[in-house]
C-alpha positions as MATLAB code, in Angstrom:
seq = 'HKNFRTDLPNKHYTLSAEVQLIDPINSMKDSDSKQNEITFLQVHNKGLDNQGTHNVPHPLLRVVWKEDNNGVKGHFWGIVKNNAVICKGTFGKKNKDKEICKADVAYKKYDLGKAATDKATAFDITVGNKKLIIDVDGKRLVEHDIDYWRHLLS';
ca = [
     -15.287    2.187   -9.693;
     -17.932    3.132  -12.199;
     -17.175    6.208  -14.505;
     -18.824    9.189  -13.440;
     -19.448   13.010  -14.603;
     -17.633   15.747  -13.210;
     -20.282   18.570  -13.695;
     -23.108   17.491  -11.468;
     -23.651   20.021   -8.807;
     -24.848   17.416   -5.997;
     -22.467   14.678   -6.716;
     -19.071   14.631   -5.557;
     -16.583   11.671   -5.904;
     -13.569   11.281   -3.564;
     -10.323    9.607   -3.777;
      -8.265    9.414   -0.335;
      -4.889    7.844    0.228;
      -1.994    8.093    2.514;
       1.274    8.044    0.785;
       4.653    7.607    2.266;
       7.778    7.579    0.151;
      10.562    5.603    0.944;
      14.000    6.674   -0.364;
      12.479    8.469   -3.507;
      16.089    9.858   -4.441;
      17.821    6.423   -4.200;
      14.915    4.988   -6.311;
      15.837    7.658   -9.001;
      19.567    7.036   -9.181;
      19.430    4.859  -12.174;
      16.813    6.611  -14.203;
      17.533    8.030  -17.477;
      14.415   10.235  -17.593;
      15.073   13.895  -17.855;
      12.203   14.456  -15.371;
      12.744   12.246  -12.334;
       9.236   11.762  -10.995;
       7.195    9.153   -9.217;
       3.255    9.259  -10.095;
       1.186    7.744   -7.454;
      -2.264    9.010   -7.992;
      -4.302    9.746  -11.073;
      -7.848   10.733  -12.197;
      -8.598    9.728  -15.912;
     -11.336    9.992  -18.296;
     -13.360    7.366  -20.123;
     -14.391    9.496  -22.794;
     -17.718   10.676  -24.027;
     -19.533    7.145  -23.109;
     -18.952    3.941  -21.366;
     -17.282    2.578  -24.811;
     -14.501    4.960  -24.402;
     -15.529    7.258  -27.475;
     -13.211   10.287  -28.044;
     -11.374    9.596  -24.753;
      -8.618   12.234  -23.981;
      -5.451   10.146  -23.391;
      -4.032   12.486  -20.736;
      -5.309   12.127  -16.979;
      -7.061   15.038  -15.686;
      -4.741   14.775  -12.710;
      -1.448   13.105  -11.752;
      -0.147   13.591   -8.344;
       3.582   13.115   -8.521;
       6.792   13.456   -6.335;
       9.553   15.415   -8.386;
      13.145   15.204   -7.615;
      13.672   18.670   -8.925;
      11.148   21.011  -10.617;
      13.096   24.187  -11.713;
      15.026   23.991   -8.383;
      12.187   22.914   -6.000;
      13.447   19.758   -4.747;
      11.477   16.900   -3.369;
       8.034   18.289   -3.415;
       4.651   16.626   -4.226;
       2.812   18.061   -7.510;
      -0.443   18.301   -8.790;
      -0.533   18.262  -12.534;
      -3.858   19.135  -13.848;
      -4.489   18.862  -17.732;
      -5.950   22.405  -18.388;
      -8.029   21.551  -21.328;
      -9.532   18.729  -23.053;
      -7.709   18.794  -26.035;
      -5.893   15.788  -27.386;
      -2.201   16.426  -28.029;
      -0.886   12.980  -28.953;
      -1.532    9.809  -30.812;
      -3.593    9.604  -33.975;
      -6.254   11.909  -32.856;
      -3.701   14.430  -31.458;
      -1.509   14.812  -34.717;
      -3.665   17.953  -35.812;
      -3.104   19.626  -32.536;
       0.492   18.643  -31.140;
       2.174   21.494  -32.440;
      -0.579   24.045  -31.583;
      -0.252   26.506  -28.558;
      -3.015   24.801  -26.718;
      -0.607   21.746  -26.551;
       2.372   23.291  -25.185;
       3.143   21.987  -21.540;
       2.854   25.366  -19.797;
      -0.577   25.765  -21.538;
      -1.841   22.172  -21.419;
      -1.043   21.722  -17.896;
      -1.189   23.479  -14.723;
       1.354   22.585  -11.858;
       0.362   23.014   -8.260;
       3.212   22.709   -5.429;
       1.519   20.200   -2.890;
       4.400   20.910   -0.452;
       7.806   19.190    0.564;
       7.400   15.504    0.794;
       7.911   13.887    4.135;
       9.911   10.867    4.171;
       9.582   10.098    7.818;
       5.514    9.769    7.837;
       2.680    9.234    5.500;
       1.017   12.265    3.715;
      -2.815   12.092    3.368;
      -4.283   13.187    0.103;
      -8.180   13.730   -0.613;
      -9.009   14.370   -4.281;
     -12.441   15.367   -4.755;
     -13.993   15.873   -8.396;
     -17.712   17.289   -8.690;
     -19.773   20.338   -9.492;
     -17.024   21.282  -12.118;
     -14.303   21.466   -9.589;
     -11.241   19.406   -8.895;
     -10.044   19.951   -5.222;
      -6.924   18.633   -3.683;
      -6.358   18.616    0.206;
      -3.206   17.591    1.570;
      -2.948   16.601    5.244;
      -6.477   18.184    5.728;
      -5.343   21.477    4.144;
      -7.059   22.786    0.903;
      -4.293   23.292   -1.565;
      -6.214   23.195   -4.851;
      -9.319   24.222   -6.173;
      -9.300   23.943   -9.949;
     -12.449   24.758  -12.430;
     -12.715   21.707  -14.724;
     -15.821   23.056  -16.758;
     -13.888   22.215  -19.719;
     -14.069   18.527  -18.777;
     -17.735   18.315  -18.371;
     -18.424   16.318  -21.408;
     -16.285   13.616  -20.375;
     -16.766   10.753  -17.998;
     -14.074   10.260  -15.494;
];
């Protein structure tokens, strides 16, 4: 798909997918990661232009399954970059220790519900008019203002 702006009022882009997790706990058993999760949908940015100038190396959205998120087990989560600040790599060196790059400030986590293991879950992710919308199984769970992302192509 070609890159697009997220701030246009009459233009929306939707990513639709049905996801069925098959034994995710077993998939994580040999993981040495401190945050056992499976990422399966993302919305990225290209930067300011099609050449990738000043892209933010963090996705606007990651939809993940987490084994355990502070005691909430086996749920889907929408993890939204809550600002357009670069917090890692060469360009992020000056920001990485600032408050704006701390995980609880830089990201907003939305609980998208318990993951079914016996059937598929339908996700519709819509971006446009400065909004990020996540519908799960036809129910609107997230409507996040992304005005801060308007200068980036996604």
